[in-house]
N, C-alpha and C positions, 0 to 999 in steps of 0.2 A: 504494500500500500504506500503510495507516495505521500509527501507532506501535504500537498494540496487536498488529496482525498481525506486525510486525517482532519484537516481544518474544516472541510465540508461536513464531517460527521459530528463535530462538536455542537452541542445544543447552544442556542442563542441565549445569552444571559440577559435577563430583564432586571433593570434597576428599579428600586422603590422611588416613588415621587414624594417629595417632602415639600409642602407649601409653607414657607416661612411666614411669620406674622405680617410683615410688611406687604408681602405679595397678596395675602388674603385680604388685607384692608384695601389695597389698591384695586384689586379685582372687584370687590364689593362696590367701590366708588364708580367703577366703569359700568357694572351690571348689577342692579339691586336684587333681581330675582336669582336666588341661589342655584336653582336648577338650570336656568339659562347660562349662568356664569360657568357652571360645571361643563355644560355642553360646549361652551365657547373655548375652553382650554383642553377638551378631550383629545383633539387631534395632536396637539403639542405633547400631551402626556404619552400618547401611544408612540409617537415617533421618538421622543427623547428617552423614554424608558428602554428602548431597544438600541438606539444609536445616538448618544448625547453629543457626538461630534458633528451632528447635522447642522447645528447653528454656526455662528461665526465667533471666533475667539476675539476678545478685546485686547489687542496688543499682546503682551507677555503675561497678563494677569490670568487668574483662574476663572474669570467671569466670561461667559459666552452670551450671545443674544440670538433670538430667533424672531423674525417678524411673522406675525400671524394676523388672521382676519382681514385679508385683502379682498374685501367685498364691498359692494355698494350699500349693503344693509348695516354694516358695522364699521366704525372708525378703525383705521389700521392701528395696531398696537405692536409693541416690541416686548417680548418676554426675556428677562435677564435671569440667568441661572448659572450654577456651578455643579460639578459632579465629582464623585469618587467611584471606586469599584462597586459600591453597593447601592448608591442612591443618586438621584438628581434633585438638587435643591432649587426650587423656584424662589428667586430672591425678590423680584420686582416685576411689575407689568405696567407699561405706560402707553397712553395714547400718544401717537407721534406721526410725523410725516415719514413714510418710508416708500421708496428710498429717499434719503435726504436730498434736498434740492438747494442749489446755490440761489439765494434770494436775489442776488444782483442780476441774475439772468431772467427773472420773472417779470 
């Protein structure tokens, strides 16, 4: 069996999602209905629990970001998080313009 076959046989590791207090407060400010708020971040939870490197790392820090909710129905937001071998920690979620635009060109 080759090394690549062995890698394909390894089960995918799922990390626990931990919502930090600040994240929970900011999400509630964005969406008051708890069920809708959960639905709002379910996609990010699914993706990041499986592959936390999906987002973009901020410089050389341990903080990453993931833009979500790119839809006409919801303001775009950016989710900030960090992770280790066991968990993904949702740190903050902010309404923002994404991708950033140079205001001088508008």
